[in-house]
mmCIF file as Biopython writes it, N, C-alpha, C and O atoms, coordinates in Angstrom:
data_model
#
loop_
_atom_site.group_PDB
_atom_site.id
_atom_site.type_symbol
_atom_site.label_atom_id
_atom_site.label_alt_id
_atom_site.label_comp_id
_atom_site.label_asym_id
_atom_site.label_entity_id
_atom_site.label_seq_id
_atom_site.pdbx_PDB_ins_code
_atom_site.Cartn_x
_atom_site.Cartn_y
_atom_site.Cartn_z
_atom_site.occupancy
_atom_site.B_iso_or_equiv
_atom_site.auth_seq_id
_atom_site.auth_asym_id
_atom_site.pdbx_PDB_model_num
ATOM 1   N N  . MET A ? 1  ? -4.151  -0.196 -21.044 1.0 0.0 1  A 1 
ATOM 2   C CA . MET A ? 1  ? -4.777  -1.011 -19.980 1.0 0.0 1  A 1 
ATOM 3   C C  . MET A ? 1  ? -4.493  -0.316 -18.618 1.0 0.0 1  A 1 
ATOM 4   O O  . MET A ? 1  ? -3.358  0.077  -18.348 1.0 0.0 1  A 1 
ATOM 5   N N  . ALA A ? 2  ? -5.488  -0.178 -17.806 1.0 0.0 2  A 1 
ATOM 6   C CA . ALA A ? 2  ? -5.289  0.437  -16.491 1.0 0.0 2  A 1 
ATOM 7   C C  . ALA A ? 2  ? -4.650  -0.527 -15.587 1.0 0.0 2  A 1 
ATOM 8   O O  . ALA A ? 2  ? -4.860  -1.738 -15.660 1.0 0.0 2  A 1 
ATOM 9   N N  . ILE A ? 3  ? -3.827  0.055  -14.691 1.0 0.0 3  A 1 
ATOM 10  C CA . ILE A ? 3  ? -3.123  -0.714 -13.750 1.0 0.0 3  A 1 
ATOM 11  C C  . ILE A ? 3  ? -3.966  -0.766 -12.447 1.0 0.0 3  A 1 
ATOM 12  O O  . ILE A ? 3  ? -4.290  0.270  -11.867 1.0 0.0 3  A 1 
ATOM 13  N N  . LYS A ? 4  ? -4.298  -1.949 -12.021 1.0 0.0 4  A 1 
ATOM 14  C CA . LYS A ? 4  ? -5.124  -2.088 -10.800 1.0 0.0 4  A 1 
ATOM 15  C C  . LYS A ? 4  ? -4.303  -1.616 -9.595  1.0 0.0 4  A 1 
ATOM 16  O O  . LYS A ? 4  ? -3.138  -1.968 -9.410  1.0 0.0 4  A 1 
ATOM 17  N N  . SER A ? 5  ? -4.980  -0.804 -8.797  1.0 0.0 5  A 1 
ATOM 18  C CA . SER A ? 5  ? -4.355  -0.260 -7.582  1.0 0.0 5  A 1 
ATOM 19  C C  . SER A ? 5  ? -5.081  -0.813 -6.378  1.0 0.0 5  A 1 
ATOM 20  O O  . SER A ? 5  ? -6.299  -0.989 -6.408  1.0 0.0 5  A 1 
ATOM 21  N N  . PRO A ? 6  ? -4.334  -1.090 -5.303  1.0 0.0 6  A 1 
ATOM 22  C CA . PRO A ? 6  ? -4.978  -1.590 -4.096  1.0 0.0 6  A 1 
ATOM 23  C C  . PRO A ? 6  ? -5.648  -0.454 -3.244  1.0 0.0 6  A 1 
ATOM 24  O O  . PRO A ? 6  ? -6.146  -0.698 -2.145  1.0 0.0 6  A 1 
ATOM 25  N N  . CYS A ? 7  ? -5.637  0.763  -3.785  1.0 0.0 7  A 1 
ATOM 26  C CA . CYS A ? 7  ? -6.211  1.934  -3.105  1.0 0.0 7  A 1 
ATOM 27  C C  . CYS A ? 7  ? -7.663  1.635  -2.678  1.0 0.0 7  A 1 
ATOM 28  O O  . CYS A ? 7  ? -8.424  1.021  -3.426  1.0 0.0 7  A 1 
ATOM 29  N N  . THR A ? 8  ? -8.028  2.077  -1.473  1.0 0.0 8  A 1 
ATOM 30  C CA . THR A ? 8  ? -9.417  1.893  -1.016  1.0 0.0 8  A 1 
ATOM 31  C C  . THR A ? 8  ? -10.062 3.248  -0.796  1.0 0.0 8  A 1 
ATOM 32  O O  . THR A ? 8  ? -11.153 3.336  -0.232  1.0 0.0 8  A 1 
ATOM 33  N N  . ASP A ? 9  ? -9.382  4.326  -1.247  1.0 0.0 9  A 1 
ATOM 34  C CA . ASP A ? 9  ? -9.894  5.683  -0.989  1.0 0.0 9  A 1 
ATOM 35  C C  . ASP A ? 9  ? -9.942  6.093  0.497   1.0 0.0 9  A 1 
ATOM 36  O O  . ASP A ? 9  ? -10.654 7.029  0.859   1.0 0.0 9  A 1 
ATOM 37  N N  . VAL A ? 10 ? -9.183  5.391  1.348   1.0 0.0 10 A 1 
ATOM 38  C CA . VAL A ? 10 ? -9.060  5.732  2.730   1.0 0.0 10 A 1 
ATOM 39  C C  . VAL A ? 10 ? -7.581  6.079  2.971   1.0 0.0 10 A 1 
ATOM 40  O O  . VAL A ? 10 ? -6.808  5.255  3.460   1.0 0.0 10 A 1 
ATOM 41  N N  . CYS A ? 11 ? -7.217  7.302  2.620   1.0 0.0 11 A 1 
ATOM 42  C CA . CYS A ? 11 ? -5.813  7.654  2.695   1.0 0.0 11 A 1 
ATOM 43  C C  . CYS A ? 11 ? -5.445  8.358  4.000   1.0 0.0 11 A 1 
ATOM 44  O O  . CYS A ? 11 ? -5.339  9.582  4.080   1.0 0.0 11 A 1 
ATOM 45  N N  . ILE A ? 12 ? -5.258  7.515  5.018   1.0 0.0 12 A 1 
ATOM 46  C CA . ILE A ? 12 ? -4.891  7.941  6.335   1.0 0.0 12 A 1 
ATOM 47  C C  . ILE A ? 12 ? -3.597  7.235  6.715   1.0 0.0 12 A 1 
ATOM 48  O O  . ILE A ? 12 ? -3.622  6.020  6.910   1.0 0.0 12 A 1 
ATOM 49  N N  . PHE A ? 13 ? -2.461  7.932  6.831   1.0 0.0 13 A 1 
ATOM 50  C CA . PHE A ? 13 ? -1.217  7.324  7.040   1.0 0.0 13 A 1 
ATOM 51  C C  . PHE A ? 13 ? -0.856  7.242  8.524   1.0 0.0 13 A 1 
ATOM 52  O O  . PHE A ? 13 ? -0.871  8.246  9.237   1.0 0.0 13 A 1 
ATOM 53  N N  . GLU A ? 14 ? -0.539  6.056  8.965   1.0 0.0 14 A 1 
ATOM 54  C CA . GLU A ? 14 ? -0.153  5.790  10.358  1.0 0.0 14 A 1 
ATOM 55  C C  . GLU A ? 14 ? 1.257   6.306  10.527  1.0 0.0 14 A 1 
ATOM 56  O O  . GLU A ? 14 ? 2.130   5.989  9.720   1.0 0.0 14 A 1 
ATOM 57  N N  . GLN A ? 15 ? 1.493   7.078  11.536  1.0 0.0 15 A 1 
ATOM 58  C CA . GLN A ? 15 ? 2.724   7.814  11.674  1.0 0.0 15 A 1 
ATOM 59  C C  . GLN A ? 15 ? 3.982   6.951  11.926  1.0 0.0 15 A 1 
ATOM 60  O O  . GLN A ? 15 ? 5.024   7.182  11.312  1.0 0.0 15 A 1 
ATOM 61  N N  . SER A ? 16 ? 3.877   5.953  12.833  1.0 0.0 16 A 1 
ATOM 62  C CA . SER A ? 16 ? 5.121   5.234  13.162  1.0 0.0 16 A 1 
ATOM 63  C C  . SER A ? 16 ? 5.615   4.310  12.022  1.0 0.0 16 A 1 
ATOM 64  O O  . SER A ? 16 ? 6.822   4.139  11.849  1.0 0.0 16 A 1 
ATOM 65  N N  . LYS A ? 17 ? 4.731   3.747  11.288  1.0 0.0 17 A 1 
ATOM 66  C CA . LYS A ? 17 ? 5.135   2.852  10.141  1.0 0.0 17 A 1 
ATOM 67  C C  . LYS A ? 17 ? 5.139   3.561  8.845   1.0 0.0 17 A 1 
ATOM 68  O O  . LYS A ? 17 ? 5.930   3.226  7.963   1.0 0.0 17 A 1 
ATOM 69  N N  . GLY A ? 18 ? 4.268   4.554  8.683   1.0 0.0 18 A 1 
ATOM 70  C CA . GLY A ? 18 ? 4.095   5.272  7.413   1.0 0.0 18 A 1 
ATOM 71  C C  . GLY A ? 18 ? 3.263   4.565  6.427   1.0 0.0 18 A 1 
ATOM 72  O O  . GLY A ? 18 ? 3.346   4.851  5.233   1.0 0.0 18 A 1 
ATOM 73  N N  . TRP A ? 19 ? 2.434   3.620  6.881   1.0 0.0 19 A 1 
ATOM 74  C CA . TRP A ? 19 ? 1.554   2.817  6.038   1.0 0.0 19 A 1 
ATOM 75  C C  . TRP A ? 19 ? 0.154   3.470  6.033   1.0 0.0 19 A 1 
ATOM 76  O O  . TRP A ? 19 ? -0.298  4.000  7.048   1.0 0.0 19 A 1 
ATOM 77  N N  . CYS A ? 20 ? -0.526  3.419  4.855   1.0 0.0 20 A 1 
ATOM 78  C CA . CYS A ? 20 ? -1.901  3.880  4.761   1.0 0.0 20 A 1 
ATOM 79  C C  . CYS A ? 20 ? -2.798  2.855  5.446   1.0 0.0 20 A 1 
ATOM 80  O O  . CYS A ? 20 ? -2.662  1.646  5.257   1.0 0.0 20 A 1 
ATOM 81  N N  . LYS A ? 21 ? -3.686  3.364  6.220   1.0 0.0 21 A 1 
ATOM 82  C CA . LYS A ? 21 ? -4.625  2.522  6.999   1.0 0.0 21 A 1 
ATOM 83  C C  . LYS A ? 21 ? -5.687  1.822  6.049   1.0 0.0 21 A 1 
ATOM 84  O O  . LYS A ? 21 ? -6.333  0.839  6.412   1.0 0.0 21 A 1 
ATOM 85  N N  . GLY A ? 22 ? -5.804  2.386  4.866   1.0 0.0 22 A 1 
ATOM 86  C CA . GLY A ? 22 ? -6.780  1.839  3.904   1.0 0.0 22 A 1 
ATOM 87  C C  . GLY A ? 22 ? -6.212  0.682  3.082   1.0 0.0 22 A 1 
ATOM 88  O O  . GLY A ? 22 ? -6.833  -0.370 2.933   1.0 0.0 22 A 1 
ATOM 89  N N  . CYS A ? 23 ? -5.030  0.911  2.563   1.0 0.0 23 A 1 
ATOM 90  C CA . CYS A ? 23 ? -4.436  -0.062 1.612   1.0 0.0 23 A 1 
ATOM 91  C C  . CYS A ? 23 ? -3.117  -0.692 2.078   1.0 0.0 23 A 1 
ATOM 92  O O  . CYS A ? 23 ? -2.708  -1.730 1.558   1.0 0.0 23 A 1 
ATOM 93  N N  . GLY A ? 24 ? -2.462  -0.075 3.043   1.0 0.0 24 A 1 
ATOM 94  C CA . GLY A ? 24 ? -1.212  -0.589 3.546   1.0 0.0 24 A 1 
ATOM 95  C C  . GLY A ? 24 ? 0.061   -0.149 2.868   1.0 0.0 24 A 1 
ATOM 96  O O  . GLY A ? 24 ? 1.160   -0.525 3.274   1.0 0.0 24 A 1 
ATOM 97  N N  . ARG A ? 25 ? -0.094  0.644  1.839   1.0 0.0 25 A 1 
ATOM 98  C CA . ARG A ? 25 ? 1.130   1.177  1.114   1.0 0.0 25 A 1 
ATOM 99  C C  . ARG A ? 25 ? 1.699   2.348  1.788   1.0 0.0 25 A 1 
ATOM 100 O O  . ARG A ? 25 ? 1.004   3.016  2.553   1.0 0.0 25 A 1 
ATOM 101 N N  . THR A ? 26 ? 2.951   2.640  1.543   1.0 0.0 26 A 1 
ATOM 102 C CA . THR A ? 26 ? 3.558   3.872  1.986   1.0 0.0 26 A 1 
ATOM 103 C C  . THR A ? 26 ? 3.142   4.948  1.078   1.0 0.0 26 A 1 
ATOM 104 O O  . THR A ? 26 ? 2.599   4.652  0.014   1.0 0.0 26 A 1 
ATOM 105 N N  . LEU A ? 27 ? 3.350   6.182  1.408   1.0 0.0 27 A 1 
ATOM 106 C CA . LEU A ? 27 ? 3.016   7.317  0.564   1.0 0.0 27 A 1 
ATOM 107 C C  . LEU A ? 27 ? 3.822   7.257  -0.773  1.0 0.0 27 A 1 
ATOM 108 O O  . LEU A ? 27 ? 3.311   7.513  -1.863  1.0 0.0 27 A 1 
ATOM 109 N N  . LYS A ? 28 ? 5.095   6.905  -0.598  1.0 0.0 28 A 1 
ATOM 110 C CA . LYS A ? 28 ? 6.016   6.718  -1.781  1.0 0.0 28 A 1 
ATOM 111 C C  . LYS A ? 28 ? 5.477   5.668  -2.736  1.0 0.0 28 A 1 
ATOM 112 O O  . LYS A ? 28 ? 5.437   5.880  -3.948  1.0 0.0 28 A 1 
ATOM 113 N N  . GLU A ? 29 ? 5.060   4.526  -2.180  1.0 0.0 29 A 1 
ATOM 114 C CA . GLU A ? 29 ? 4.566   3.399  -2.962  1.0 0.0 29 A 1 
ATOM 115 C C  . GLU A ? 29 ? 3.283   3.825  -3.682  1.0 0.0 29 A 1 
ATOM 116 O O  . GLU A ? 29 ? 3.108   3.481  -4.851  1.0 0.0 29 A 1 
ATOM 117 N N  . ALA A ? 30 ? 2.404   4.544  -3.040  1.0 0.0 30 A 1 
ATOM 118 C CA . ALA A ? 30 ? 1.180   4.988  -3.602  1.0 0.0 30 A 1 
ATOM 119 C C  . ALA A ? 30 ? 1.445   5.990  -4.756  1.0 0.0 30 A 1 
ATOM 120 O O  . ALA A ? 30 ? 0.810   5.919  -5.809  1.0 0.0 30 A 1 
ATOM 121 N N  . LYS A ? 31 ? 2.373   6.899  -4.538  1.0 0.0 31 A 1 
ATOM 122 C CA . LYS A ? 31 ? 2.633   7.918  -5.542  1.0 0.0 31 A 1 
ATOM 123 C C  . LYS A ? 31 ? 3.306   7.277  -6.764  1.0 0.0 31 A 1 
ATOM 124 O O  . LYS A ? 31 ? 3.043   7.711  -7.885  1.0 0.0 31 A 1 
ATOM 125 N N  . GLU A ? 32 ? 4.124   6.308  -6.598  1.0 0.0 32 A 1 
ATOM 126 C CA . GLU A ? 32 ? 4.904   5.710  -7.682  1.0 0.0 32 A 1 
ATOM 127 C C  . GLU A ? 32 ? 4.295   4.512  -8.289  1.0 0.0 32 A 1 
ATOM 128 O O  . GLU A ? 32 ? 4.874   3.915  -9.197  1.0 0.0 32 A 1 
ATOM 129 N N  . TRP A ? 33 ? 3.080   4.113  -7.799  1.0 0.0 33 A 1 
ATOM 130 C CA . TRP A ? 33 ? 2.419   2.838  -8.202  1.0 0.0 33 A 1 
ATOM 131 C C  . TRP A ? 33 ? 2.373   2.652  -9.703  1.0 0.0 33 A 1 
ATOM 132 O O  . TRP A ? 33 ? 2.730   1.576  -10.183 1.0 0.0 33 A 1 
ATOM 133 N N  . ARG A ? 34 ? 1.957   3.635  -10.462 1.0 0.0 34 A 1 
ATOM 134 C CA . ARG A ? 34 ? 1.820   3.475  -11.909 1.0 0.0 34 A 1 
ATOM 135 C C  . ARG A ? 34 ? 3.173   3.300  -12.629 1.0 0.0 34 A 1 
ATOM 136 O O  . ARG A ? 34 ? 3.248   2.734  -13.720 1.0 0.0 34 A 1 
ATOM 137 N N  . LYS A ? 35 ? 4.203   3.792  -12.000 1.0 0.0 35 A 1 
ATOM 138 C CA . LYS A ? 35 ? 5.596   3.740  -12.576 1.0 0.0 35 A 1 
ATOM 139 C C  . LYS A ? 35 ? 6.332   2.433  -12.216 1.0 0.0 35 A 1 
ATOM 140 O O  . LYS A ? 35 ? 7.336   2.082  -12.836 1.0 0.0 35 A 1 
ATOM 141 N N  . LEU A ? 36 ? 5.826   1.749  -11.233 1.0 0.0 36 A 1 
ATOM 142 C CA . LEU A ? 36 ? 6.490   0.523  -10.795 1.0 0.0 36 A 1 
ATOM 143 C C  . LEU A ? 36 ? 6.337   -0.617 -11.820 1.0 0.0 36 A 1 
ATOM 144 O O  . LEU A ? 36 ? 5.355   -0.681 -12.558 1.0 0.0 36 A 1 
ATOM 145 N N  . SER A ? 37 ? 7.334   -1.509 -11.841 1.0 0.0 37 A 1 
ATOM 146 C CA . SER A ? 37 ? 7.267   -2.646 -12.673 1.0 0.0 37 A 1 
ATOM 147 C C  . SER A ? 37 ? 6.260   -3.635 -12.092 1.0 0.0 37 A 1 
ATOM 148 O O  . SER A ? 37 ? 6.023   -3.625 -10.884 1.0 0.0 37 A 1 
ATOM 149 N N  . PRO A ? 38 ? 5.653   -4.504 -12.939 1.0 0.0 38 A 1 
ATOM 150 C CA . PRO A ? 38 ? 4.749   -5.535 -12.400 1.0 0.0 38 A 1 
ATOM 151 C C  . PRO A ? 38 ? 5.365   -6.323 -11.278 1.0 0.0 38 A 1 
ATOM 152 O O  . PRO A ? 38 ? 4.679   -6.681 -10.321 1.0 0.0 38 A 1 
ATOM 153 N N  . TYR A ? 39 ? 6.619   -6.595 -11.372 1.0 0.0 39 A 1 
ATOM 154 C CA . TYR A ? 39 ? 7.365   -7.394 -10.289 1.0 0.0 39 A 1 
ATOM 155 C C  . TYR A ? 39 ? 7.303   -6.601 -8.963  1.0 0.0 39 A 1 
ATOM 156 O O  . TYR A ? 39 ? 6.950   -7.168 -7.929  1.0 0.0 39 A 1 
ATOM 157 N N  . HIS A ? 40 ? 7.627   -5.360 -8.987  1.0 0.0 40 A 1 
ATOM 158 C CA . HIS A ? 40 ? 7.628   -4.492 -7.749  1.0 0.0 40 A 1 
ATOM 159 C C  . HIS A ? 40 ? 6.218   -4.364 -7.188  1.0 0.0 40 A 1 
ATOM 160 O O  . HIS A ? 40 ? 6.016   -4.432 -5.976  1.0 0.0 40 A 1 
ATOM 161 N N  . ARG A ? 41 ? 5.233   -4.176 -8.085  1.0 0.0 41 A 1 
ATOM 162 C CA . ARG A ? 41 ? 3.845   -4.055 -7.602  1.0 0.0 41 A 1 
ATOM 163 C C  . ARG A ? 41 ? 3.458   -5.340 -6.914  1.0 0.0 41 A 1 
ATOM 164 O O  . ARG A ? 41 ? 2.836   -5.288 -5.854  1.0 0.0 41 A 1 
ATOM 165 N N  . LYS A ? 42 ? 3.794   -6.496 -7.464  1.0 0.0 42 A 1 
ATOM 166 C CA . LYS A ? 42 ? 3.440   -7.770 -6.898  1.0 0.0 42 A 1 
ATOM 167 C C  . LYS A ? 42 ? 4.107   -7.931 -5.528  1.0 0.0 42 A 1 
ATOM 168 O O  . LYS A ? 42 ? 3.483   -8.459 -4.608  1.0 0.0 42 A 1 
ATOM 169 N N  . GLN A ? 43 ? 5.343   -7.493 -5.376  1.0 0.0 43 A 1 
ATOM 170 C CA . GLN A ? 43 ? 6.086   -7.538 -4.068  1.0 0.0 43 A 1 
ATOM 171 C C  . GLN A ? 43 ? 5.314   -6.763 -3.057  1.0 0.0 43 A 1 
ATOM 172 O O  . GLN A ? 43 ? 5.070   -7.236 -1.947  1.0 0.0 43 A 1 
ATOM 173 N N  . ILE A ? 44 ? 4.929   -5.586 -3.425  1.0 0.0 44 A 1 
ATOM 174 C CA . ILE A ? 44 ? 4.167   -4.706 -2.493  1.0 0.0 44 A 1 
ATOM 175 C C  . ILE A ? 44 ? 2.833   -5.343 -2.211  1.0 0.0 44 A 1 
ATOM 176 O O  . ILE A ? 44 ? 2.458   -5.416 -1.040  1.0 0.0 44 A 1 
ATOM 177 N N  . GLU A ? 45 ? 2.104   -5.800 -3.166  1.0 0.0 45 A 1 
ATOM 178 C CA . GLU A ? 45 ? 0.785   -6.454 -2.936  1.0 0.0 45 A 1 
ATOM 179 C C  . GLU A ? 45 ? 0.867   -7.688 -1.965  1.0 0.0 45 A 1 
ATOM 180 O O  . GLU A ? 45 ? -0.076  -7.949 -1.217  1.0 0.0 45 A 1 
ATOM 181 N N  . ARG A ? 46 ? 1.971   -8.411 -1.993  1.0 0.0 46 A 1 
ATOM 182 C CA . ARG A ? 46 ? 2.150   -9.538 -1.137  1.0 0.0 46 A 1 
ATOM 183 C C  . ARG A ? 46 ? 2.346   -9.058 0.307   1.0 0.0 46 A 1 
ATOM 184 O O  . ARG A ? 46 ? 1.992   -9.779 1.240   1.0 0.0 46 A 1 
ATOM 185 N N  . ALA A ? 47 ? 2.892   -7.877 0.505   1.0 0.0 47 A 1 
ATOM 186 C CA . ALA A ? 47 ? 3.226   -7.364 1.866   1.0 0.0 47 A 1 
ATOM 187 C C  . ALA A ? 47 ? 2.010   -6.723 2.483   1.0 0.0 47 A 1 
ATOM 188 O O  . ALA A ? 47 ? 1.942   -6.560 3.701   1.0 0.0 47 A 1 
ATOM 189 N N  . LEU A ? 48 ? 1.026   -6.350 1.642   1.0 0.0 48 A 1 
ATOM 190 C CA . LEU A ? 48 ? -0.130  -5.534 2.211   1.0 0.0 48 A 1 
ATOM 191 C C  . LEU A ? 48 ? -0.920  -6.260 3.287   1.0 0.0 48 A 1 
ATOM 192 O O  . LEU A ? 48 ? -1.177  -5.650 4.324   1.0 0.0 48 A 1 
ATOM 193 N N  . PRO A ? 49 ? -1.330  -7.531 3.122   1.0 0.0 49 A 1 
ATOM 194 C CA . PRO A ? 49 ? -2.134  -8.206 4.153   1.0 0.0 49 A 1 
ATOM 195 C C  . PRO A ? 49 ? -1.436  -8.188 5.482   1.0 0.0 49 A 1 
ATOM 196 O O  . PRO A ? 49 ? -2.078  -7.988 6.513   1.0 0.0 49 A 1 
ATOM 197 N N  . VAL A ? 50 ? -0.092  -8.399 5.488   1.0 0.0 50 A 1 
ATOM 198 C CA . VAL A ? 50 ? 0.664   -8.421 6.742   1.0 0.0 50 A 1 
ATOM 199 C C  . VAL A ? 50 ? 0.649   -7.024 7.389   1.0 0.0 50 A 1 
ATOM 200 O O  . VAL A ? 50 ? 0.397   -6.872 8.584   1.0 0.0 50 A 1 
ATOM 201 N N  . ARG A ? 51 ? 0.931   -6.004 6.543   1.0 0.0 51 A 1 
ATOM 202 C CA . ARG A ? 51 ? 0.943   -4.629 7.030   1.0 0.0 51 A 1 
ATOM 203 C C  . ARG A ? 51 ? -0.405  -4.228 7.623   1.0 0.0 51 A 1 
ATOM 204 O O  . ARG A ? 51 ? -0.477  -3.661 8.713   1.0 0.0 51 A 1 
ATOM 205 N N  . LEU A ? 52 ? -1.464  -4.532 6.887   1.0 0.0 52 A 1 
ATOM 206 C CA . LEU A ? 52 ? -2.789  -4.204 7.400   1.0 0.0 52 A 1 
ATOM 207 C C  . LEU A ? 52 ? -3.167  -4.903 8.699   1.0 0.0 52 A 1 
ATOM 208 O O  . LEU A ? 52 ? -3.848  -4.341 9.557   1.0 0.0 52 A 1 
ATOM 209 N N  . ASN A ? 53 ? -2.706  -6.139 8.817   1.0 0.0 53 A 1 
ATOM 210 C CA . ASN A ? 53 ? -2.928  -6.894 10.014  1.0 0.0 53 A 1 
ATOM 211 C C  . ASN A ? 53 ? -2.199  -6.262 11.216  1.0 0.0 53 A 1 
ATOM 212 O O  . ASN A ? 53 ? -2.737  -6.184 12.320  1.0 0.0 53 A 1 
ATOM 213 N N  . ILE A ? 54 ? -0.965  -5.817 10.961  1.0 0.0 54 A 1 
ATOM 214 C CA . ILE A ? 54 ? -0.187  -5.135 12.005  1.0 0.0 54 A 1 
ATOM 215 C C  . ILE A ? 54 ? -0.907  -3.845 12.407  1.0 0.0 54 A 1 
ATOM 216 O O  . ILE A ? 54 ? -1.028  -3.525 13.590  1.0 0.0 54 A 1 
ATOM 217 N N  . LEU A ? 55 ? -1.387  -3.101 11.379  1.0 0.0 55 A 1 
ATOM 218 C CA . LEU A ? 55 ? -2.071  -1.827 11.664  1.0 0.0 55 A 1 
ATOM 219 C C  . LEU A ? 55 ? -3.374  -2.026 12.482  1.0 0.0 55 A 1 
ATOM 220 O O  . LEU A ? 55 ? -3.710  -1.199 13.330  1.0 0.0 55 A 1 
ATOM 221 N N  . MET A ? 56 ? -4.094  -3.127 12.216  1.0 0.0 56 A 1 
ATOM 222 C CA . MET A ? 56 ? -5.294  -3.420 12.971  1.0 0.0 56 A 1 
ATOM 223 C C  . MET A ? 56 ? -5.050  -3.764 14.377  1.0 0.0 56 A 1 
ATOM 224 O O  . MET A ? 56 ? -5.876  -3.472 15.242  1.0 0.0 56 A 1 
ATOM 225 N N  . LYS A ? 57 ? -3.880  -4.412 14.662  1.0 0.0 57 A 1 
ATOM 226 C CA . LYS A ? 57 ? -3.552  -4.768 16.030  1.0 0.0 57 A 1 
ATOM 227 C C  . LYS A ? 57 ? -2.971  -3.671 16.840  1.0 0.0 57 A 1 
ATOM 228 O O  . LYS A ? 57 ? -2.900  -3.784 18.064  1.0 0.0 57 A 1 
ATOM 229 N N  . SER A ? 58 ? -2.532  -2.563 16.187  1.0 0.0 58 A 1 
ATOM 230 C CA . SER A ? 58 ? -1.932  -1.450 16.947  1.0 0.0 58 A 1 
ATOM 231 C C  . SER A ? 58 ? -2.912  -0.369 17.240  1.0 0.0 58 A 1 
ATOM 232 O O  . SER A ? 58 ? -2.561  0.630  17.868  1.0 0.0 58 A 1 
#
């Protein structure tokens, strides 16, 4: 079964925070996504809306 990724194919990383402007993940989170446990993926998914909101305001 494929693991759903929050990737939006817009891989532009904001320098000060290190978050992707497309999905909100860090480069490390994006690279390790398939290896992460469901618990850790869920933690990251919960943080993404807040991160993206911060990126939109900056």
